[in-house]
N, C-alpha and C positions, 0 to 999 in steps of 0.2 A: 790280703785277698787279691787275686788277679781275675782277669776276665774269664778264664777257663773255670776257675773255682766258682765264680758267681753263676756261670751257666749251669754247672753241675748242681749247685744248691737249688736254684730256681726250678730246674728240670725235675729234680727230686720232689719238690714241694708243690708243683703246679696242680696236682689233683687235690691236695689239701686246701689250697687256695680256692679252687673252684667250688669244692664242697662247702667251705666256710662261707663263701659268698652266695651260696644257694643256686648255682647255675648248673644246667645240664651240660653234657659235652657239646651238644649242638650250639647252645647259647655261648658257652665259653669260647668255642672255636671262632664264632663270628666276632666276638668282642676283641679277641687278641689277634685276629687276622690270619688264622691258619685253617687248614681243612680239618674236618673232624677226624679223618684218618691219621693225620699228623699228630693231632692232640692225643689220640688213643695211643699212638706209638710212644709219645713222650711220657704219658702217664704210666704205661707199662714198663718203662725203663729200657725200651728197645733202641731209642735214639735220644740224643740231647736236643733241647730247644736251641734254635739259632740265637745269636746275639740280639737281633731286632725283636724277636719274640720275648726274650728275657726283659728287655727294656720296656716293651709294651706292657707286660705283666706288672712290672714295678710301677710304671707310670699310671696304669689304669686301676690299680688296687692299693693306693697309698695307705689306707687305713687297715690293711690286713694284719691281723695279729700273727698269722703264720709268717708273713714276710718280715715283720719286725723281729720275731724270734730268730729268724734265720740270718737277717742282715743288719740288725740293730734298729735304732729308733727312726732312722731316716734312710730307707732303702734307695730312694732316688738320689740322695746325696752320695751314697756308696757307688751307685752306677755312674754318676757324673764324674766322680773322682777317678774311678777305674778307667773310664773312657778317655778322660783328658789328662790323666796322671796327676792332675791337681785341678782344683776348681775354686775360683774366688769370685765373690760378688759383694756388692754393697747393699745394705739394707735400704729399703725405699718405702716411702709412704704413698707412692703412686697407686698402689692397690686400691686405696680408698677412693680414688677418682672414678673407678669403674663400678662402684657399688652404691646403689640408691637405697637408703634405709626405708623400709615400709612399715615396720611395726617393732616396738621394743617393749619387752616385759622383764623388768629387773635387769639382770646381766645378760639376758638372751635377746638377740635381735634378728629379725628377718630382713634380708636385703635382696634386691634384684640387680643382676648384672646389666650394665648399660648397653653392652654390645650384644651379648648372646641371649639375654632375656631370662636366663635360668636363675633360680632362687638359692639363697644360702642362709642357713641358720647358724649363728655363732653364739656360743656361751663363753663370755669373756672371763668368767671365774674358773672354768675347767679347761678351756681351750678346745673343747669338743666342737666339731663342725659337721654339718649335714648339707648336701646340695641335691637339688632335684630340678627337673624341667617342669614339674607339675606343681602349680601353686597350691592346690588343695592339699597335696601331700606335705608340702612345706609348712602350710598353716597347721596341719595336724601335728607335725613334729614340734612346731613352736608351742602349741598347747600342751603336748606331752612333756616337754622339757621344763615347763613353768608351773 
């Protein structure tokens, strides 16, 4: 897959991604940084999304099943590889430095990010993750998952 193919694929799937995520055209346009008019043109197949829009969609909707079906299990890795022609990194445990554990129930833990203050729920058995800026919503998710 090359850049043009990825642009065509994401442009074709952008409406499905929007609907899957439960956003209106107005909301989606704000989230991905385009005008509503541009989003409508992309969704109707009149124009293709630009590269930066494609990368924004991939980065902002990493859990999208539509994206994963179109690009594989790691759409961001696909975009990084296409952009750089190769992409290499070392696994790091530094991520743990940024997260303060708040509550743990079995394999599910609620943490708060030390810099941004947002919350993360992680289920270490399933690998499932949830993030929110709203603590109440995070606590409800923690309760629902346990």
